[in-house]
C-alpha positions in Angstrom: -1.3 -6.3 -10.2 0.5 -8.6 -7.8 -1.1 -9.2 -4.5 1.1 -11.7 -2.4 -1.1 -11.0 0.6 0.6 -13.2 3.2 4.4 -13.4 2.5 6.5 -14.1 5.6 9.4 -11.8 6.5 12.1 -11.3 9.0 13.7 -8.1 10.2 14.3 -5.7 7.3 17.6 -4.0 6.7 15.7 -0.8 6.4 14.0 -1.4 9.8 17.3 -2.0 11.4 18.7 1.3 10.1 15.6 3.1 11.3 15.9 1.6 14.8 19.6 2.2 14.9 19.1 5.9 14.0 16.7 6.2 16.9 19.2 4.9 19.4 18.0 5.5 22.9 14.4 5.9 21.9 12.4 2.7 22.1 9.6 2.2 19.7 7.3 1.2 22.6 7.4 4.8 23.9 6.4 6.1 20.5 3.5 3.7 20.4 2.4 4.7 23.8 2.4 8.4 22.9 0.5 7.8 19.6 -1.9 5.6 21.4 -2.7 8.4 23.9 -3.2 10.9 21.0 -5.3 8.5 18.9 -8.9 9.6 18.1 -10.1 6.0 17.9 -12.6 4.5 20.4 -11.4 3.1 23.7 -11.9 -0.5 22.6 -8.8 -0.3 20.4 -10.6 0.1 17.0 -10.9 3.0 14.7 -13.7 3.7 12.3 -12.9 4.5 8.7 -15.2 5.5 5.9 -15.2 5.2 2.1 -17.4 6.6 -0.6 -20.6 5.0 0.6 -20.2 6.5 4.1 -20.4 3.2 5.9 -18.0 2.5 8.7 -15.2 0.0 8.4 -13.7 -0.9 11.8 -10.0 -1.7 11.9 -7.6 -2.3 14.9 -5.4 0.7 15.9 -1.9 0.6 14.5 -0.4 0.6 18.0 -2.1 -2.8 18.7 -0.6 -4.5 15.6 3.2 -4.1 16.2 5.5 -5.0 19.1 8.2 -2.7 20.6 10.6 -3.8 17.9 8.3 -2.9 15.0 7.5 -6.5 14.2 3.9 -7.3 13.2 1.8 -9.0 15.9 0.3 -11.8 13.9 -2.0 -13.0 16.6 -4.2 -9.9 16.6 -7.7 -11.0 15.9 -9.6 -9.7 12.9 -12.5 -7.4 13.9 -15.6 -9.5 13.8 -14.1 -11.6 11.0 -14.7 -8.8 8.6 -12.6 -7.8 5.6 -10.3 -4.9 6.7 -9.2 -2.0 4.5 -5.5 -2.9 5.1 -5.9 -6.5 3.8 -5.9 -5.3 0.2 -3.4 -3.0 -1.4 -5.6 -1.6 -4.2 -8.7 -2.9 -6.0 -11.6 -1.4 -7.9 -13.8 -1.4 -4.8 -11.4 -0.7 -1.9 -8.0 -1.1 -0.4 -5.3 0.8 1.5 -4.4 3.1 -1.5 -8.1 3.8 -2.1 -8.7 4.7 1.6 -5.6 6.8 1.9 -6.4 8.9 -1.2 -10.0 9.2 -0.1 -8.8 10.9 3.1 -6.5 13.2 1.0 -9.4 14.6 -0.9 -11.6 14.7 2.2 -12.0 18.5 2.9 -13.8 17.8 6.2 -16.6 20.3 5.8 -18.2 21.6 9.0 -21.2 19.4 9.8 -22.8 22.3 11.7 -22.4 24.8 8.8 -25.5 26.8 7.8 -27.9 25.0 5.5 -27.2 27.4 2.7 -23.5 26.2 2.7 -24.4 22.6 2.3 -24.6 20.8 -1.1 -26.9 18.0 0.0 -27.1 15.0 -2.5 -30.5 14.2 -3.8 -30.5 10.7 -2.1 -29.9 12.1 1.4 -31.9 14.4 3.7 -30.2 17.2 5.7 -29.8 15.0 8.9 -28.2 12.2 7.0 -25.8 14.5 5.2 -24.8 16.2 8.4 -24.1 12.9 10.0 -21.9 11.8 7.0 -20.0 15.1 7.3 -19.5 14.4 11.0 -18.2 10.9 10.3 -15.8 12.4 7.7 -14.0 14.4 10.4 -10.6 13.0 11.6 -9.0 12.3 8.2 -5.5 12.8 9.5 -6.0 10.2 12.2 -7.2 7.7 9.6 -4.3 8.5 7.3 -1.9 8.0 10.2 -3.4 4.5 10.9 -2.3 3.4 7.4 1.5 4.2 7.7 4.1 1.8 8.9 5.3 2.8 12.5 9.0 2.3 11.7 9.6 2.4 7.9 7.4 5.5 7.5 6.7 7.1 10.9 10.2 6.9 12.5 12.1 7.6 9.3 10.0 10.8 8.7 9.7 11.9 12.3 5.9 11.2 12.4 4.7 11.1 16.0 1.0 11.4 15.6 -1.9 12.3 13.3 -1.1 16.0 13.2 2.2 15.3 11.5 0.2 14.0 8.5 -1.2 17.4 7.7 1.8 18.6 5.6 1.7 15.4 3.6 -2.0 15.7 2.9 -1.7 19.4 1.9 1.2 18.6 -0.5 -0.8 15.9 -2.2 -3.8 18.1 -2.5 -1.7 20.8 -4.2 -0.2 18.3 -6.6 -3.4 16.5 -7.4 -6.1 19.1 -8.0 -8.1 16.9 -10.4 -8.3 14.2 -7.7 -9.3 16.7 -5.1 -12.1 18.1 -7.3 -13.3 14.5 -8.0 -13.0 14.9 -11.8 -13.0 11.1 -12.0 -13.2 8.1 -9.7 -10.3 7.6 -7.4 -9.4 4.4 -9.2 -8.8 6.3 -12.4 -5.9 8.2 -10.7 -4.1 5.1 -9.6 -1.7 2.9 -11.7 0.2 -0.1 -10.3 3.9 0.3 -10.5 6.9 -2.0 -9.6 6.6 -5.1 -7.4 9.5 -6.7 -5.7 10.7 -8.7 -2.7 13.8 -8.1 -0.5 15.4 -11.2 0.8 18.6 -12.3 2.5 19.7 -13.3 -1.0 19.0 -9.9 -2.5 16.2 -8.3 -4.4 13.8 -10.0 -6.9 11.4 -8.2 -9.2 8.0 -10.0 -9.0 5.1 -10.4 -11.4 2.0 -12.5 -11.6 2.0 -15.7 -13.7 -0.9 -16.6 -15.9 -0.5 -20.3 -16.8 1.7 -21.6 -14.0 2.2 -25.1 -15.4 3.3 -23.6 -18.8 5.6 -21.2 -16.9 7.2 -24.1 -15.0 7.7 -26.0 -18.3 9.3 -22.9 -19.9 11.8 -22.6 -17.0 12.6 -26.3 -17.2 11.3 -27.0 -13.6 10.6 -30.7 -12.9 9.4 -32.4 -9.7 7.3 -29.5 -8.5 3.6 -30.2 -8.3 1.2 -27.4 -9.0 -1.2 -26.9 -6.1 -3.3 -23.7 -6.6 -5.5 -24.4 -3.6 -2.7 -24.2 -1.0 0.0 -22.1 -2.8 0.4 -18.8 -4.7 2.7 -18.7 -7.7 4.7 -15.8 -9.2 7.7 -15.0 -11.3 10.7 -13.6 -9.5 13.7 -12.3 -11.4 17.2 -11.1 -10.3 20.5 -10.8 -12.0 20.9 -14.6 -11.9 17.7 -15.2 -13.9 14.1 -15.9 -13.5 12.5 -18.2 -10.9 9.1 -19.6 -10.0 8.1 -18.2 -6.6 5.9 -20.4 -4.6 4.3 -19.2 -1.3 2.4 -21.4 1.0 -0.8 -19.8 2.1 -0.9 -21.5 5.4 2.7 -21.0 6.6 3.8 -18.1 4.4 7.0 -20.0 3.5 8.5 -18.9 0.2 10.6 -21.0 -2.2 12.2 -20.1 -5.5 12.6 -22.7 -8.2 14.4 -22.9 -11.6 16.0 -25.7 -13.7 18.9 -25.8 -11.2 16.8 -26.6 -8.2 15.3 -24.8 -5.3 16.4 -21.7 -3.3 14.8 -21.5 0.1 14.1 -18.0 1.4 14.1 -17.4 5.1 13.5 -13.7 5.2 11.3 -11.8 2.8 9.8 -8.4 2.6 7.3 -7.7 -0.2 6.8 -4.2 -1.7 4.3 -2.8 -4.2 4.4 0.7 -5.7 1.5 2.7 -7.0 1.7 5.8 -9.2 -0.9 8.6 -8.4 -1.8 10.6 -11.5 -2.6 14.3 -11.9 -4.8 13.5 -14.9 -7.0 10.4 -14.7 -5.7 7.6 -16.9 -2.6 9.4 -18.1 0.5 7.6 -16.8 2.8 10.4 -17.9 1.1 12.7 -15.4 2.3 10.8 -12.3 2.8 13.3 -9.4 3.3 10.9 -6.5 4.5 7.4 -6.0 3.3 5.5 -2.9 5.2 2.4 -1.8 3.5 -0.3 0.3 4.9 -3.2 2.3 3.1 -6.3 3.4 3.6 -7.2 7.1 3.8 -10.9 6.2 1.4 -12.4 8.8 0.2 -15.9 7.5 -3.5 -16.8 7.8 -4.7 -19.2 10.5 -8.5 -19.5 10.4 -10.1 -16.2 11.4 -6.9 -14.7 12.7 -4.0 -12.6 11.3 -4.6 -11.8 7.7 -1.5 -10.0 6.3 -1.9 -6.2 6.2 -0.4 -3.6 3.8 1.3 -0.5 5.2 2.6 2.7 3.5 6.3 2.9 3.8 7.1 5.8 1.3 5.4 8.7 -0.4 7.6 10.3 -3.1 6.7 13.4 -5.1 7.3 13.0 -8.9 8.2 16.2 -10.8 6.0 16.9 -13.8 7.5 16.3 -17.2 8.4 19.6 -18.8 8.7 19.7 -22.6 12.0 21.2 -23.9 11.1 23.8 -26.6 14.6 23.4 -28.1 14.4 19.7 -28.4 14.9 18.2 -31.9 12.6 15.6 -33.4 15.3 13.0 -32.7 15.4 14.1 -29.1 11.7 13.9 -28.8 11.6 10.4 -30.4 14.3 9.2 -28.1 12.5 10.5 -25.0 9.2 9.0 -26.1 10.9 5.6 -26.6 12.5 5.8 -23.1 9.1 6.7 -21.6 7.4 3.9 -23.4 10.0 1.4 -22.3 9.7 2.5 -18.7 5.9 2.2 -18.8 6.1 -1.2 -20.4 8.5 -2.4 -17.7 6.2 -1.2 -14.9 3.2 -2.7 -16.6 4.9 -6.1 -16.8 5.8 -5.9 -13.2 2.3 -4.9 -12.1 0.4 -7.5 -14.2 
């Protein structure tokens, strides 16, 4: 899985289209409205929860972007703690994990009669009711994970209540996830990774042995510095490049045997497939796309954050009863090739 956590970007073409389509309606007014409707505390932070029920405080979305939809990279980190949005997806947390946790959150009434409660053996009644009370507000927490322009404006999302149809659709499409038939991580498979630049799109994947990769591409005069840079493979129609990103400045450069290509504007994307059956890639029912806001790191300030920019439903694969064996073999080969391509991109 690629995690270029701090890539620097300029204004996206897609952001420009979204803002142009909203001519006459400033983003600042949208942020003011959503800020008034937010359920988060008055100090500008919202509490989120994961499986262990412990709070994770994160800044409200309205405090992290300016009126043009650009990330405010000087926003302090809450008490220097790791924030959910800092990671796209891992075995123990991240934006995708948190979003799907809220999808399966049924928000049971914390004041329900005792006979209606299924209290775990490691909690007493008071503790369990408190955890149920904390779990209320899932739509607000889902709303705090979506990009204000690339998701909210393009989909007409004006506040947490507009997330309700999205949550219900995902719950209908993913019953095994909702019923907790396996851990959330078993329903998530990394998909394609890419960057959009002023020079076009590049498919991106992680590199194992960086120095061997440089030798393979015929790159000379570039010193490997794993302490201060991140290294990836970036490919477009012109060939494959070594992608080097400075952790301090966020500046990205692409190298091959012909020299260096400096990139001034970059937007990084990562897709995740959400499965109807745990561990079965062919059962994909939703595809969630994330974008990294590109804030570089400076001490205890402005870690880059991930944001949801797209959620697409994926139709289930229906077997054709009239298909011949040759047709089935060809379809299986195509499915295997597609899966292999996504795995290579995600590794």
